[in-house]
C-alpha positions in Angstrom: -1.4 62.0 -35.5 2.4 61.8 -36.1 4.3 60.0 -33.5 7.3 62.1 -32.3 10.7 60.4 -32.0 11.0 61.8 -28.5 8.0 59.8 -27.3 9.3 56.6 -28.9 12.9 56.8 -27.9 13.8 54.5 -25.0 16.7 55.0 -22.7 19.0 52.0 -23.1 19.5 51.2 -19.4 19.9 47.7 -18.2 18.2 47.0 -14.8 18.0 43.2 -14.6 18.1 42.9 -10.9 16.6 46.0 -9.4 16.0 45.9 -5.7 12.6 46.8 -4.2 14.5 48.9 -1.7 15.5 51.2 -4.5 11.9 51.8 -5.5 9.8 54.6 -3.9 6.2 55.4 -4.7 5.0 59.0 -4.4 2.4 61.3 -5.8 2.6 62.6 -9.3 4.3 66.0 -9.8 4.6 68.6 -12.6 8.1 67.5 -13.5 6.9 63.9 -14.1 4.7 64.8 -17.1 7.1 64.1 -19.9 8.3 60.9 -18.4 4.8 59.7 -17.9 3.8 60.4 -21.5 6.9 58.5 -22.8 6.4 55.6 -20.5 2.7 55.3 -21.5 3.2 55.4 -25.3 6.2 53.0 -25.1 4.3 50.7 -22.8 1.4 50.6 -25.1 3.7 49.8 -28.0 5.0 46.8 -26.1 1.5 45.4 -26.6 1.7 45.5 -30.4 3.2 42.0 -30.7 0.5 40.5 -28.5 -2.2 42.4 -30.5 -0.7 41.4 -33.8 -0.5 37.8 -32.9 -4.1 37.8 -31.7 -5.3 39.6 -34.8 -3.6 37.3 -37.3 -5.3 34.3 -35.6 -8.7 35.9 -35.6 -11.4 34.0 -37.6 -12.2 36.9 -39.9 -8.5 37.4 -40.8 -7.9 33.7 -41.5 -11.0 33.6 -43.7 -9.8 36.6 -45.6 -6.4 35.1 -46.0 -7.8 31.9 -47.4 -10.2 33.7 -49.8 -7.5 36.0 -51.1 -5.2 33.0 -51.7 -8.0 31.0 -53.4 -9.0 33.8 -55.9 -5.4 34.4 -56.7 -4.5 30.9 -57.7 -7.9 29.4 -58.6 -6.9 28.9 -62.2 -3.5 27.3 -61.2 -4.6 25.3 -58.2 -2.5 22.3 -59.3 0.8 24.0 -58.6 1.6 23.3 -55.0 4.6 25.6 -55.0 2.6 28.5 -56.3 -0.2 28.0 -53.7 2.4 28.0 -50.9 4.1 31.1 -52.4 0.8 33.0 -52.8 -0.4 32.0 -49.3 2.8 33.3 -47.7 2.6 36.4 -49.8 -0.9 37.3 -48.8 0.0 36.4 -45.2 2.9 38.9 -45.3 0.7 41.6 -46.8 -2.0 41.1 -44.1 0.7 41.0 -41.4 2.3 44.3 -42.5 -1.0 46.1 -42.9 -2.3 44.8 -39.5 1.0 45.8 -37.9 0.7 49.4 -39.2 -3.0 49.7 -38.3 -2.5 48.4 -34.8 0.6 50.4 -34.1 -1.0 53.7 -35.3 -4.2 53.0 -33.4 -2.5 52.1 -30.1 -0.1 55.1 -30.3 -2.8 57.6 -31.3 -5.2 56.5 -28.6 -2.4 56.3 -26.0 -1.2 59.8 -26.7 -4.7 61.2 -26.6 -5.7 59.3 -23.5 -2.6 60.3 -21.4 -2.7 63.9 -22.5 -6.3 64.2 -21.6 -5.6 62.6 -18.2 -2.7 65.0 -17.5 -4.9 67.9 -18.5 -7.6 66.8 -16.1 -5.0 66.4 -13.4 -3.7 69.9 -14.1 -7.2 71.3 -13.7 -7.7 69.4 -10.5 -4.4 70.8 -9.1 -5.4 74.4 -10.2 -8.8 74.1 -8.4 -7.2 72.7 -5.3 -4.7 75.5 -5.2 -7.5 78.0 -5.6 -9.2 76.4 -2.6 -6.0 76.5 -0.6 -5.5 80.2 -1.4 -9.1 81.0 -0.3 -8.7 79.2 3.0 -5.0 79.8 3.7 -4.2 83.3 2.5 -1.7 83.8 5.4 -0.2 80.3 5.1 3.2 80.5 3.4 3.8 76.7 3.6 2.9 75.6 0.1 5.1 72.5 0.1 2.5 70.2 -1.4 1.4 72.6 -4.2 3.3 70.7 -6.8 1.4 67.5 -6.3 -1.6 66.4 -8.3 -4.1 65.1 -5.8 -7.8 65.3 -5.1 -9.9 63.9 -2.3 -13.2 65.4 -1.3 -16.6 64.2 0.1 -17.7 62.8 -3.3 -14.6 61.7 -5.2 -11.1 60.4 -4.7 -8.5 60.8 -7.5 -5.0 59.6 -7.1 -2.0 59.4 -9.4 1.2 57.8 -8.1 4.6 57.3 -9.8 7.3 54.7 -9.0 10.8 56.1 -9.0 14.2 54.4 -9.0 16.3 56.0 -6.3 19.5 54.4 -7.7 18.9 56.1 -11.1 18.6 59.6 -9.9 14.9 59.3 -8.9 13.9 58.4 -12.4 10.2 57.8 -13.0 9.8 54.1 -14.0 6.1 53.6 -13.7 2.8 55.1 -12.7 -0.8 54.3 -11.6 -3.9 56.4 -11.7 -6.9 55.7 -9.6 -10.4 57.2 -9.4 -13.4 56.5 -7.2 -16.7 58.0 -6.4 -17.2 57.4 -2.7 -20.9 56.8 -3.0 -20.1 53.8 -5.3 -17.7 52.1 -3.0 -20.1 49.4 -2.0 -21.6 48.6 -5.5 -21.8 45.0 -6.6 -18.9 43.3 -8.4 -20.9 43.3 -11.6 -21.5 47.0 -11.6 -19.7 49.1 -14.3 -19.4 52.1 -11.9 -16.9 50.6 -9.5 -13.9 52.6 -8.3 -11.4 52.1 -11.0 -7.7 51.7 -11.7 -7.5 54.0 -14.8 -3.8 53.7 -15.6 -1.0 51.2 -14.9 2.2 51.4 -16.8 5.9 50.5 -16.3 8.9 51.7 -18.2 9.9 49.1 -20.9 13.4 48.6 -19.3 11.9 47.9 -15.9 9.1 45.4 -16.9 8.8 42.0 -15.3 10.6 43.1 -12.2 7.6 43.5 -9.9 7.1 47.3 -10.4 3.5 46.9 -11.5 2.7 44.6 -8.6 4.2 47.2 -6.2 2.0 49.9 -7.6 -1.1 47.8 -7.5 -0.5 46.7 -3.9 0.1 50.4 -3.0 -3.3 51.3 -4.5 -5.1 48.3 -3.0 -3.8 49.2 0.5 -4.9 52.8 0.0 -8.4 51.9 -1.0 -8.6 49.4 1.9 -7.8 52.2 4.3 -10.5 54.3 2.7 -12.9 51.4 3.3 -13.5 51.0 -0.5 -14.6 47.4 -0.8 -14.2 46.7 -4.6 -12.2 48.1 -7.4 -12.3 47.6 -11.2 -9.9 47.7 -14.1 -10.6 47.8 -17.8 -8.1 46.1 -20.1 -8.2 44.2 -23.4 -7.2 41.0 -25.0 -4.4 43.0 -26.7 -2.8 43.5 -23.3 -2.0 40.0 -22.3 0.7 40.7 -19.7 -1.6 43.1 -17.9 -4.4 40.6 -17.8 -2.0 38.0 -16.4 -1.0 40.4 -13.6 -4.6 41.1 -12.7 -5.5 37.4 -12.6 -2.5 36.8 -10.3 -3.7 39.6 -8.0 -7.2 38.0 -7.7 -9.2 40.1 -10.2 -12.1 38.3 -11.8 -13.7 39.0 -15.2 -17.1 40.6 -15.0 -17.8 41.6 -18.6 -16.4 41.4 -22.1 -17.3 43.4 -25.2 -16.0 43.6 -28.7 -13.8 46.5 -29.8 -11.7 47.4 -32.9 -14.2 45.9 -35.4 -14.4 42.7 -33.4 -10.6 42.0 -33.6 -10.2 42.4 -29.8 -12.3 42.4 -26.6 -12.5 44.9 -23.9 -12.3 43.1 -20.5 -13.7 44.5 -17.3 -12.2 42.9 -14.2 -13.0 43.5 -10.6 -11.3 42.8 -7.2 -12.9 42.2 -3.8 -10.5 44.2 -1.7 -11.5 42.6 1.6 -11.0 39.1 0.1 -7.6 40.1 -1.2 -6.5 41.1 2.3 -7.8 38.0 3.8 -5.9 35.8 1.3 -2.8 37.9 1.8 -2.9 37.4 5.6 -3.6 33.7 5.2 -0.6 33.2 2.8 1.7 35.0 5.3 0.5 32.8 8.1 1.1 29.6 6.1 4.7 30.6 5.6 5.4 30.4 9.3 3.6 27.1 9.9 
């Protein structure tokens, strides 16, 4: 799939010291769709350097690198300069091919994933509007009709965006959450826990606490809904995301190989009650 320039272009905005007071979290709306797609693809591209570094250090790649070098210079193994030159040459060849493979794979999967999610959200909104019309034919107040939201007896689906009020309510990040209510008390090792499906922040706003704000917003929401545990699925190619989840108190519950064994999918889970207890305890310590 070709990657459009529109999706890859980043707005050159410097926001080094953004204040949390300027950030507001609200439900996802129709008008946010393009911004969400751009943020998601660009955010996934930010992981290419981490993925590439991990891939080039993988055992299989190192063995291939050495084997290619050996068979290239096996008849001239006494020339140290030639060995070094060939080794660097094959390293550059593998690096460039790995970079192209990883970039295309990440971008293609990112675009397909977020488009599918937005399509599902659109269907959810349409079904909710149909229900609203059936029960509120005489109600002219349709102020919430632009929001994508779903909450019924069986399932909760939420999609929040973070906006920068100082930049004209620009969308700078988003989080998607889904839970089946009957699974809210499942063990930490269960693969069917309520799940954080998406968490992304605009490249120009990263490392400023936006992702933490979105996560805390979601955790507080699930706590009010008496959901005891939540899960997130990430990978070893997403090192900054893993670091964030560790800091929030998530623990690893399962790992599995992906991308021909070059990376690992990591399932992580959080005990929501324990998170709140630690949060209250840390606040109490500050005042001692």
